Phi, psi and omega in degrees: 000315180291332176295317179291325176298314177298321177296326174295322177296317180295320177297317178299314177300321177295317179295316180299314178300319178299315180294319179294320178297321175296319178298318179292316181299328183254013182303326182261007178280130181297129180079001181289143179244126182285166182237164178218143178267138178242129186245158177220160178287148174252123180257148175281160175223152178255173177296330181276353174082012179271128178236020184300318181247014183282138178282160180293154180248018178121211186221149182225150171286126178266315184193155168246116189246138175278141182264114185260032177288162182290129174272181176283142174267133179236146174279140173230161184268003177270121182291350180262359179282130183236157178223153178255120177260107183111205184272161176130172184218151167280143175259126181237154180238118182247094179054049176089350179261124179277123180236160183239138180214157173257348180290120182249034179270103186234156176213192180245142173268180186295344179264358177096006176290140171281125187225151175286175177298336180264001177094004178283144180285128174287130181261150175199179182263125181292150176237144177274185184295336178275356182089006179284130181263132178282170180258017184251119177288134177215159180297140174276137186225137170253128184284110182266355180255053182284331178221140174281136180294144173215152183283147175285131186256327181212147178233133175240133178232144175227152176250000000 
């Protein structure tokens, strides 16, 4: 019995080290939220169901929970990098699958869609000309064709 109790403690310590190692390995990952392991006692039981005087039988993992506390916000030179201050997620669409992320590193594809580093479209609510917002999520797009390009024909300089 005491051997099994000791083994459960070793297993619990191993799980705790795995969670800590994952947190350290992803510390520099954009939008990463750390996790913590939560443990609970294991109680023995008898055939009669009485556990008033029964000693503990070790420890068990109850849950691995993500910590959603606010991380540090950093300035980047990319004008499409976004951050969420507080709770919430960015909604992205990856080939028809709706996903949620805290990573706000975005750019433009060749069609002007705002996309994540993995190529998923950033989703948002469209607004009409009057500023009224619809209730339908759609890919965010920036019109990159505001002016048609034309070659320079003359340059004037003055001193």
